[in-house]
N, C-alpha and C positions, 0 to 999 in steps of 0.2 A: 214819663215815656210813654212815647204813642206806639200804637200795635195795629198793621195792616191787618184788618179785620176778612180781606178777600184771600188770606191763605191757611190753607188746612195746616194743622201741624201733624196730621197723618198721612200726609200726601207723600209719594216717594219725592224725594227731592228731582228736578229736570236740570238734564244739562245737555250737552250738544256731543258725541263722543264722536271722534273721527278717528277711525283705524290709519294709527302711525306708520311711515312706510319704512322699511328696512333698506334704505340708501346702503348700508354697508358690506351688503350680498353685491353691491355693484362692482367691488374690486377687484374680483376674477377678470374682469374685463381691462386692457389697457387704454389709460386714454390718448385718444390720437385725435388731431385735428379732423373736423369734419370737412374743411378747407381741403386737408391734404385726401381725405377719400372721395372730397369732388374729383381733384385736381388729376390724383391718381389712376381714377376712373376714366375723365377727358382722355389722356395721355397714352392707356392700357386701352382704348377701346371699349370700356365696360370690362373688360376681365377682371378689375381689381376689386370690382365695385361684389361681382358672385365670387371672387376667392375671398373678401370681407365675410360673405355672408357664411362660407363654408367654416372658415374660420371660426366664426363666434360661434356657429354650432356645436362645433367642436369642444368649445370652451363651457358652451351652456351640457354640454351631454357629460363631461367631466366633474361636474360640480351641481348638478341637478338631479333630483330623483326623476323628474319628468323629463324625458330624455327625447329626443329627436331620433325616431331610427334610422339607422345608418342605412339601411335599403332607401330611405327616401333620400336621405344623402346621396349615395353613390347614385341613383338615378337622377337627381340634378345635377350629378357631373356629368354624365353620359348624355342628358338628353344637351344639355350646354356642348358640350364638346358637337357634337349632331350635328347644333343649329350654328355653331361658329366657321366648322369647314365648311356646312353645306351651304353657309352664304354664298363662297367662290364659286358654284356651280353653274350658277347661268354664266361666269366670266369662262372658264373652260369650253362649256359647252353650251354654248346658246341655244339650241334646236332641241336638246333633251327637259323639253314641256312635262313628261311625267315625274323625270325626276325632281325638275326643278320647284311641281307643286309637292311632291314628298315632304321637300327640304323645308317647305313652307309650311307645312300640317306641322314637322317635326319643332320649327324655329316657335311655332304659336304656342305647341305643349309645355315648350322648354321657357318661353315667358310667365306662363299658368304657373308651371310648377314653380320657380323661384318667386314668384308672389306671393305663394302659399309660404317656402319656406320662411320669407322675411315673414310673414304673420307671425309663424308658428315662433320665429326668435322673438317678435314684438311681444305675444302672450305671455311666453317663460321669463323674459326679464321684466313683465307688467305684474303676473303673479310672483316671481321672486325677492319681488321689490314691496312686497302687499300695496301697488299702484290701484289706486280707484279712479275711476272716470275725473274731470274733476279735477285733481290734486296734480300739483307743478311736478309729480314723476310720472305721471299717467304719458302712453304714447297712444297718440290719436292713429283713427284707422285712416284716416283720410288721408293725413302729412305721411305715414307710413307708407300709405299705397303711393303718391306720388312721389316720392325724393328717396324710398325705402332705403338704403346703409347708410347714406349720407345724414338722414332724419335719426334713424339710431343710434349713429354713432353721435349726434349731438344732445341726442337725451342721458347718453352713459356719458358723454362728458358735463352735461349738467350735472347730475346723479352724483358724479364725484367731486364738482366743487361745492354742490350741498354741503354733501360730508364733512367737507374738508375746512368749511368756515361755521 
């Protein structure tokens, strides 16, 4: 019987421990096609994507301790509505330069607010599922920024599928 002379019998065993993801927590979200989110967002000129974010924030707030402030969500809704209706100002009165500039600023603030909202949703889902960078369940920042609700719904569907298999 040959023994490995390089092994120290008093040394603690070495292993790679990976924090297990908790995909069962994802069951709070309905499974809906990411293509459906894309199609409805396209048909409704982005209104559905905004509705998707607000509804998912509400689901998270009901099911987690790390809530997204209701004031933050309400402000997002107000900014979105103001930006939506403000986009028609130049059609109604093309000479209202000051109002057009103000509505452009509101639109920019609304867009930034919505990006922050989708990242708040993403961060809470990553924390809820114990996802870490590099794992299959991790939602990356670049794809979240580029594809927002579509990407997050895709990852939710992927986690639901992982749990079922």
